[in-house]
N, C-alpha and C positions, 0 to 999 in steps of 0.2 A: 268114331269120337274126333271130335275138333278138340285142340288146346288153344290155349289162348297165349300167345307171347306177349311181355313187356314191352310198350313203346320205346322207345329212344330216349323220352325223357324219362320216363319213368327209372331205365337202368340206369341212368347218372344221376338222380335222385337216391336210388337202391347204392350206387357204386361210392357217393358225397358221405352216405350214412356209413357206410362200411369202412371208410377212410377216418372219418370222425371216429367212431368208437376205438379200431385198431389204436389211432394216436392216443387216446385217453387212457389205453391198457398199455403202453410204452412208456408214455409220462408217470402213471401210477407207482408201476413197476421201477422203471429207470431214474426219475427224478426226485425218491423222496429223499428229504433230508436224511442223515445219518440219525442212527438212537442217539439225543443226548436226553439223561435221564431228568437233568436238573430242571429242561424246558417242558418237558413233556406235560408234564400233572400240578395244579396250586392248588390241587386238594391239601387236607392234611389227613395222614393216613395214621392212626394208630391199635394199636394190639390191646387188649384186653385178657388179664387172664387171673385163674385161682377163684376165690372163693366168693361168685357175680353169678347173676342168673342165666345171662348169654355172653359167654366169652367169645372173642372171635374180633375179627380187623372190624374197624370202622373207619367211614371216610365222612370227612367233616368238609365245607365247602367253604370253610374260614377255622382258626385254630382255635378250639374247643377249649374252656375251662376242666378244671379235672370235675368236679361236681356234673358240668355235660356230658362228660364223658360217661361217667357211672349209670347216667343217670337213660344214655341212651344205649346201653349194656344191660340194663334191665332191674338196676340195682342189684343190692347186696344180697345173698342168699339168703341171710336171721340178719332179723333187727340187731344191731351190735353198735356198739360205738367208735369212733378212729380214733388213730393215734396219733395226733397231730398233724392231721390232715389240712392241707393249706387248701380247701374249697375252692379259691377264685385265682390257683394257678394257672397259668396259660401255658397248654402242654405244645409241642413242636413236631414236626412231622416226624414217622418213624419210631414214637417211644412206645416204650412195654410197659404198660399200667402192669402189676402184679399185688393182686390184693390177696392176703396171706393171714391167715385167725393166728391170733399172735395169745387169747384165751379165750373160754366161752362165751364173753361178753363182749371182746377188744377185737379188732382187725390191724395192719397195718399196709399201709399200703406203698409201694414200693416202684420206682421208672427205674428204666434203663432202656436198653436198644432193642430195637427187633433183630430178628437173626436178619444175617446178611443177604439170605435165597428170599424172604420175605421182603428185604426192602429192595431189592431188584425187580423183582415181578411188581414193584409199585412206580418203579424208575426213580428211587431216592438213593441219593450217589451213599458210598461207603466212606465212613472216616478211613484214612490210609494210617492214622496214630492209633487204629485199634483192630485191624479186619486182619485176622487172621489169613497164614498160609492157605489153609481149607478156603476160607471166604473170598480170594482174591483169585485161586483158579475157577470159581462160578461165572468169570468174566471172560465174554469172547475174547482170545486171542492171549490168555493168561493162562500157561504150564506149571506143571510142578518146578522147572528152573527158574521161571521169572518171576512167581512169585514169591520162592525164596528168597529170590535178588533183591525185589521188594521189602522182605522182613529184612534180610541181613541189611540191605542200608538203613533202613529205620531205627537199629537198633543201633548202630553204628555212629548213626546222626543225635540219637536220642529223640529221633522224631520228625516228622514234618513239620517245615513250615508253611508250606503251599502247595498244593497238586503241580505246579511246575517243576518242584524240585526232582519229581520221575523221570526227566529228562537226565537226571545223571544215574540212572540205575541201570547198566551194564546190559545189554540187551534191548533197550526202550531208545529208540531213535524216533527224529521229530514225526512220521509218517506213523506209527506206532503212538506215540503219547497223542497226536490228533487224536485216534480213534479211542483211546483210552481217558482222556482227562474228564470226559462226562459223568465219568462212574463213580469219581472220587471226589471227595471235600477234605478240606482240614478245617475239625472243629479243635477250639482254643480249649 
């Protein structure tokens, strides 16, 4: 049986292809930008729960109005009227829309914030002035003691005015701050 060997030219081409594949893999795993929630997605993510046909999380390319969200969620379970809902109100990412029955013919829509774990899954920053210690522990690099320090600082100062104030929290130096800052926002 006769075996065929690659020519010197074919070996060079194969070697170059192997180098390119290795370089691409190295670049992919070693030069990826750090996780940055505020920069990852531009879509608007909302959660709908309660007396709705299809409760769940919905993603919109542009910020939707209340009526657009309800339509995408299949509408109400029963035909009823709304308790003063503002149909044209534009909703922001991370909003939890809960539809509840007030009476057999009336529903109430309340707007809140999605759970921290869901916000983080969709790369939506947590509000430093509302996140609990349990919420904070969901973020890589924040353990029990640092979560408590962040909450204690917030309580002492009656809230954060900017994300940069995290630098004043015991246990957060510049390097740690740089790794954490994209996980947070301060809402008015």
